[in-house]
C-alpha positions in Angstrom: 129.8 88.9 233.9 127.6 85.8 233.1 125.1 87.9 231.1 127.8 89.6 229.1 129.5 86.3 228.3 126.0 84.9 227.2 125.4 87.9 225.1 128.8 87.7 223.5 128.5 84.2 222.7 125.0 84.6 221.3 126.3 87.3 219.1 129.2 85.3 217.8 126.7 82.4 216.8 124.5 84.8 215.1 127.4 86.2 213.1 128.7 82.7 212.3 125.2 81.6 211.0 124.7 84.6 208.8 128.3 84.4 207.5 127.8 80.8 206.8 124.3 81.4 205.0 125.5 84.3 203.1 128.4 82.2 201.8 126.2 79.4 200.9 123.9 81.7 199.0 127.0 83.1 196.9 128.1 79.6 195.7 125.4 77.1 195.8 122.7 76.8 192.9 121.3 73.5 193.9 122.8 71.8 191.0 125.2 68.9 190.9 129.0 69.5 191.8 132.1 67.6 191.2 131.8 66.0 194.6 128.1 66.3 195.4 124.9 65.5 193.8 121.9 67.9 193.0 119.8 66.3 195.7 122.2 66.9 198.5 122.8 70.3 197.4 119.0 71.3 197.4 118.4 69.5 200.8 121.3 71.4 202.4 120.5 74.9 201.0 116.7 74.5 201.9 117.8 73.6 205.4 119.9 76.6 205.7 117.1 79.0 204.4 114.6 77.5 206.9 116.9 77.9 209.8 118.0 81.5 209.1 114.5 82.6 208.2 113.1 81.3 211.4 115.8 82.8 213.6 116.9 85.9 212.0 114.1 87.0 209.6 115.1 90.8 209.2 118.6 89.7 208.2 117.4 87.0 206.1 115.5 89.4 204.0 118.5 91.8 204.0 120.6 89.0 202.5 118.7 89.8 199.2 121.0 92.9 198.9 124.3 91.1 199.8 125.2 90.2 196.1 123.9 86.5 196.4 123.2 84.4 193.2 119.8 84.3 191.4 118.9 80.8 192.5 119.1 81.9 196.2 117.3 85.3 195.8 114.4 83.4 194.1 114.2 81.2 197.2 114.3 83.9 199.6 111.5 85.8 197.8 109.2 82.6 197.8 109.9 81.9 201.5 109.4 85.5 202.6 106.0 85.8 200.8 104.9 82.3 202.0 105.4 83.5 205.7 104.4 87.0 205.5 102.3 86.7 208.7 105.5 86.4 210.7 106.9 89.8 209.4 107.1 92.3 212.2 105.0 95.4 211.5 107.9 97.8 211.7 109.9 95.6 209.1 107.0 95.0 206.8 107.6 97.9 204.5 111.4 97.2 204.0 110.9 93.6 203.4 108.2 94.4 200.7 110.5 96.6 199.1 113.3 94.4 199.0 111.3 91.6 197.5 110.1 94.0 194.9 113.5 95.2 194.0 115.0 91.8 193.9 112.3 90.4 191.8 112.8 93.1 189.3 116.6 92.5 189.1 116.2 88.9 188.4 116.6 87.8 184.8 112.9 87.6 183.4 112.7 83.9 183.0 114.0 83.5 186.7 111.3 86.0 188.0 108.4 84.6 186.1 109.5 81.3 187.3 109.3 82.6 191.1 105.9 83.9 190.5 104.8 80.6 189.0 106.3 78.9 192.1 104.0 81.1 194.2 101.0 79.5 192.2 102.2 76.0 192.6 102.6 76.4 196.3 99.2 78.2 196.5 100.9 81.2 198.0 98.1 83.9 197.3 98.0 86.4 200.0 97.6 90.2 199.5 101.1 91.0 199.4 102.0 88.2 196.9 99.3 89.4 194.7 100.5 93.0 195.0 104.1 91.9 194.1 102.9 90.0 190.9 100.8 93.0 189.8 103.5 95.4 190.3 106.1 93.2 188.6 103.7 92.8 185.5 103.0 96.6 185.5 106.9 97.6 185.5 107.8 95.2 182.7 109.0 97.2 179.7 107.6 95.0 177.2 105.0 92.8 178.8 103.7 91.8 175.2 107.1 90.2 174.7 106.9 88.3 177.9 103.3 87.2 177.1 104.6 85.6 173.9 107.9 84.2 175.2 106.6 83.0 178.5 103.0 82.5 177.8 102.0 79.8 179.9 103.6 81.4 183.0 102.2 84.7 182.4 98.7 83.2 181.8 98.9 81.0 185.0 100.1 84.0 187.1 97.6 86.3 185.9 94.8 83.9 186.6 96.2 82.9 190.1 96.3 86.6 191.3 93.3 87.8 189.4 95.3 90.6 187.5 93.5 93.0 185.2 95.4 93.0 181.9 95.7 95.8 179.5 94.8 96.1 175.8 94.7 92.8 173.9 96.8 91.0 176.5 93.8 89.3 178.1 92.4 88.2 174.8 95.7 86.7 173.7 96.3 84.9 176.9 92.8 83.5 177.6 90.6 83.5 174.5 90.8 81.8 171.1 93.7 83.6 169.7 93.5 81.7 166.5 90.2 83.4 165.2 91.1 87.0 165.9 93.4 89.3 164.2 95.6 91.5 166.4 96.7 95.1 166.3 99.5 94.2 168.5 102.2 93.4 166.0 104.0 90.6 168.1 100.6 88.9 168.9 99.6 88.8 165.1 103.0 87.3 164.2 102.5 84.6 166.7 98.9 83.9 165.3 100.4 84.0 161.6 103.4 81.7 162.6 101.0 78.9 163.1 100.2 79.0 159.5 103.0 80.7 157.8 106.6 79.5 158.0 108.0 82.9 157.2 106.3 84.5 160.3 108.2 82.1 162.6 111.4 84.3 162.3 109.7 87.2 163.6 109.2 85.5 167.1 111.4 85.0 170.0 113.7 82.1 169.6 112.4 79.8 172.2 108.9 80.1 170.6 109.9 80.0 167.1 111.9 76.8 167.7 108.8 74.7 168.4 107.0 76.1 165.5 109.8 75.5 163.3 109.5 71.7 164.1 105.8 72.0 163.3 106.5 73.7 159.7 109.4 71.0 159.3 112.0 73.8 158.7 115.5 72.3 158.4 117.6 72.8 161.6 120.5 74.5 159.8 118.0 76.9 157.8 116.3 77.7 160.9 119.4 78.6 163.2 121.0 80.6 160.3 117.8 82.8 159.8 116.5 83.2 163.5 119.9 84.7 165.0 118.3 88.3 165.2 115.8 86.9 167.8 118.3 85.1 169.7 119.7 86.3 173.1 123.3 86.2 173.8 122.7 83.4 176.2 120.8 81.5 173.6 123.6 81.8 171.3 125.8 80.5 173.7 123.7 77.4 174.4 123.2 76.6 170.7 126.8 77.3 169.6 127.7 73.5 169.7 124.6 72.6 167.7 125.4 75.3 165.1 128.8 73.9 164.6 127.5 70.4 164.1 125.3 71.7 161.3 128.0 74.0 159.9 125.9 77.2 160.6 127.9 80.3 161.6 126.4 81.7 164.8 127.3 85.4 165.0 128.5 85.7 168.5 129.2 89.1 169.7 132.0 88.5 172.3 132.0 92.2 173.6 128.4 91.6 175.0 129.4 88.5 177.1 130.0 89.1 180.9 133.4 88.0 182.1 132.6 84.6 183.5 130.3 83.5 180.7 133.0 84.7 178.2 135.6 82.6 180.1 133.4 79.6 180.0 132.8 80.1 176.4 136.5 80.2 175.5 137.1 77.1 177.7 134.4 75.2 175.7 136.6 75.9 172.6 139.2 73.4 171.3 142.7 74.2 172.2 143.7 74.6 168.7 140.9 77.2 168.1 142.1 79.0 171.2 145.7 79.1 169.9 144.6 80.4 166.6 142.2 83.0 167.8 144.3 83.9 171.0 144.5 87.6 170.3 140.8 88.1 169.7 139.9 86.1 172.7 142.6 87.7 174.9 141.4 91.1 174.0 137.7 90.1 174.6 138.6 89.2 178.2 140.7 92.0 178.9 137.8 94.4 177.8 135.1 92.4 179.6 137.2 92.7 182.7 137.5 96.6 182.3 133.7 96.8 181.8 133.2 94.7 185.0 135.4 97.0 187.2 133.6 100.0 185.8 130.3 98.5 187.4 132.1 97.6 190.6 135.3 99.6 191.0 138.5 97.7 192.6 141.9 99.0 192.9 144.7 96.8 194.3 148.3 96.7 194.8 150.7 93.9 194.5 148.4 90.8 193.9 149.2 87.1 193.6 146.3 84.7 192.4 146.6 81.0 193.1 144.3 79.5 190.5 143.0 75.7 190.8 143.0 73.8 187.4 143.0 70.4 188.9 140.7 67.7 187.5 137.9 68.8 189.9 137.6 72.2 188.3 135.9 70.4 185.4 132.7 70.7 187.4 129.7 68.6 186.5 127.4 67.7 183.8 125.2 70.5 185.0 128.1 73.1 185.6 130.6 72.2 183.0 134.0 73.7 183.7 132.5 76.3 186.0 135.1 76.3 188.7 137.9 76.6 186.0 135.9 79.3 184.1 135.6 81.2 187.5 139.2 81.1 187.9 140.2 82.1 184.4 137.8 85.0 184.8 139.2 86.1 188.2 142.7 86.0 186.5 141.7 88.8 184.0 139.8 90.7 186.6 142.6 90.7 189.3 145.1 91.5 186.5 143.0 94.5 185.4 142.5 95.7 189.1 146.1 95.3 190.2 149.1 97.6 190.0 151.4 94.5 189.9 150.1 91.0 189.3 151.1 87.4 188.9 149.2 84.2 188.5 150.3 80.8 189.8 148.3 77.9 188.6 148.2 74.4 190.2 149.5 73.2 186.9 152.1 75.7 185.7 151.4 77.2 182.4 152.8 80.2 180.3 149.4 80.7 178.7 146.3 80.9 180.9 144.0 80.9 177.9 145.1 77.2 177.4 144.4 75.9 180.9 142.5 72.6 181.1 141.1 70.7 184.1 144.0 68.1 184.9 145.7 66.3 187.8 145.5 66.4 191.6 145.2 69.6 193.5 148.4 70.8 194.9 147.8 74.4 196.4 151.0 74.2 198.5 153.5 74.7 195.7 152.0 77.7 194.2 151.0 79.2 197.5 154.7 79.0 198.6 155.6 80.6 195.2 153.2 83.4 195.8 154.2 84.1 199.4 158.0 84.2 198.3 157.0 86.7 195.6 155.9 88.9 198.7 152.3 90.1 197.5 150.2 92.4 199.2 147.3 90.2 198.6 147.0 86.6 197.8 143.7 85.4 196.3 143.1 81.5 196.0 140.4 80.5 193.7 139.8 76.8 194.5 137.1 74.3 195.6 139.3 73.7 198.7 139.7 70.0 198.1 143.4 69.8 198.2 144.9 66.2 198.0 148.5 66.5 196.7 149.5 66.5 199.6 146.3 66.5 201.6 146.1 69.8 203.7 149.5 70.9 202.4 148.3 74.4 202.0 146.7 74.5 205.4 150.1 73.7 206.9 151.8 76.4 204.9 149.1 78.9 206.0 149.5 77.8 209.7 153.1 78.3 209.7 153.0 81.6 207.9 150.4 83.2 209.9 152.0 82.1 213.1 155.7 82.3 212.6 156.3 84.6 209.6 153.4 87.0 209.4 151.3 87.1 212.7 150.6 90.8 212.1 148.7 89.8 208.8 150.5 92.3 206.7 149.8 90.0 203.6 146.2 89.7 203.1 145.2 86.1 202.1 141.6 85.3 200.9 140.1 81.9 199.7 137.4 82.2 197.1 135.5 79.0 196.6 133.0 78.6 193.8 131.7 75.4 195.2 129.1 74.6 198.0 129.7 71.8 200.3 126.5 70.0 200.9 127.9 67.8 203.7 128.4 70.5 206.4 126.3 73.4 204.8 129.2 75.5 204.1 132.2 76.1 201.8 135.2 73.8 202.3 137.9 76.0 203.8 141.7 75.6 203.5 142.5 76.9 206.9 141.1 78.7 209.9 143.8 81.2 209.6 142.3 82.7 206.4 138.8 83.7 205.4 136.7 81.6 202.9 134.2 83.3 200.8 131.7 82.0 198.1 132.2 83.1 194.5 129.7 82.3 192.0 131.0 84.9 189.2 134.4 86.6 189.1 132.5 89.8 188.7 131.5 89.4 192.3 135.1 89.7 193.4 135.1 93.3 194.6 132.0 92.5 196.6 133.5 89.4 198.0 136.9 90.9 199.1 134.9 93.5 201.0 132.8 90.7 202.8 135.9 88.6 203.6 136.6 90.4 206.8 133.3 89.1 208.2 134.1 85.6 207.2 137.6 85.7 209.1 135.8 86.5 212.3 137.4 89.9 212.9 134.4 91.9 212.5 131.4 91.7 215.0 127.6 91.1 214.6 126.9 94.8 214.7 129.3 95.6 211.8 127.8 92.6 209.8 124.4 94.2 210.3 125.4 97.7 209.4 127.1 96.1 206.3 123.8 94.6 205.1 121.8 97.7 206.1 124.1 99.7 203.9 123.7 97.3 201.2 120.1 97.4 201.4 119.8 101.2 201.2 122.1 101.1 198.1 119.8 98.4 196.5 116.6 100.4 197.2 117.9 103.8 196.2 119.0 102.1 192.9 115.4 101.0 192.3 113.8 104.2 193.3 112.3 102.9 196.6 
């Protein structure tokens, strides 16, 4: 009896540890939040990584397949490669395949950054070299990467002693100014140091520095370089273009749902009113595209969306909590048979929301429960203060007195990591809280919620992660 109790308690602790870690990896990016500074975020998440790696290495590696954000994927890859000797022989192949698949899936600037971190930390074991070699070989256009991320690619190639094909080695390591290249992009890079016209044939981030060298006016440069700009670069430089009266050709249809919502919230209210039809249609279309990638079919759904002042985020994550709430609104609306949104500050037009006022979650929660939804999704940082713990008391009474059978599903999605206690601020122990980096992750998070509320066992969580691993490796041909 004692042994069974100890085993049960041990499994419970392990499940709680893993759920806490996955939740943290869904929300935390090591950046400043409204209530926490960047230093505290980084210290807390690094401690969690080391704790889970030391105690649950296999499950730590499998977290790469759990839908966590890019920041934490990068940290896991680095820490696994740095501690390769601790990998059990029977898990080495799976761990290596997970690292390779996760690295390939990362945005290129993030992936090259991971490999550069290996160099800075002097991680140069056989597996790290193999991972770097395979990543370079599988790049569709390594010549483009060599120009855009030249210093990183050169440092990594030297660190792991890579044999580079074609003119790549000459371009990275030799005196490129005195040679004419057969590779068109390399030749354009060489010419751009002497010809202002050649600047416009280069990737934007490379061309930007050379434009300064040639003293090209900012408005002229931005107007002519747009074909070389990625959608993310166009978003970042939209404000600069407006100040110089340059028209940035931004294709809204190409923007992921959460990025689109953040872009719309950055626009003046008057602009949102004037272009409401266009922006509304773009959000609806983006939500449909997101649901094609991750299907989700729901019944009668109520969303409680936090637009209090804390949803303005921070200088590093400007309006991100509010952007996630707006994007979730459109995604849930598209996925539901019947849907209604309840904002903390009532509004008839979700497109015009702005961060304002105290956080009153109790009032919209009561309205949502009265509407008798099948599922209630709360998108909030969990810092309710009007009144404090008002929603928690509503949830306690509702779960204990009105719906003890849990016929109505209630999930709290929190886009903000709480550095103080290594977790997400929850509203109540009666409902699960899951991390939410992007609204597009909602289908995955709703599936993960059953582990967060404690109703599933450690074995079920392990089986869930194993299934996600298999799906990830199958998608990448491993």
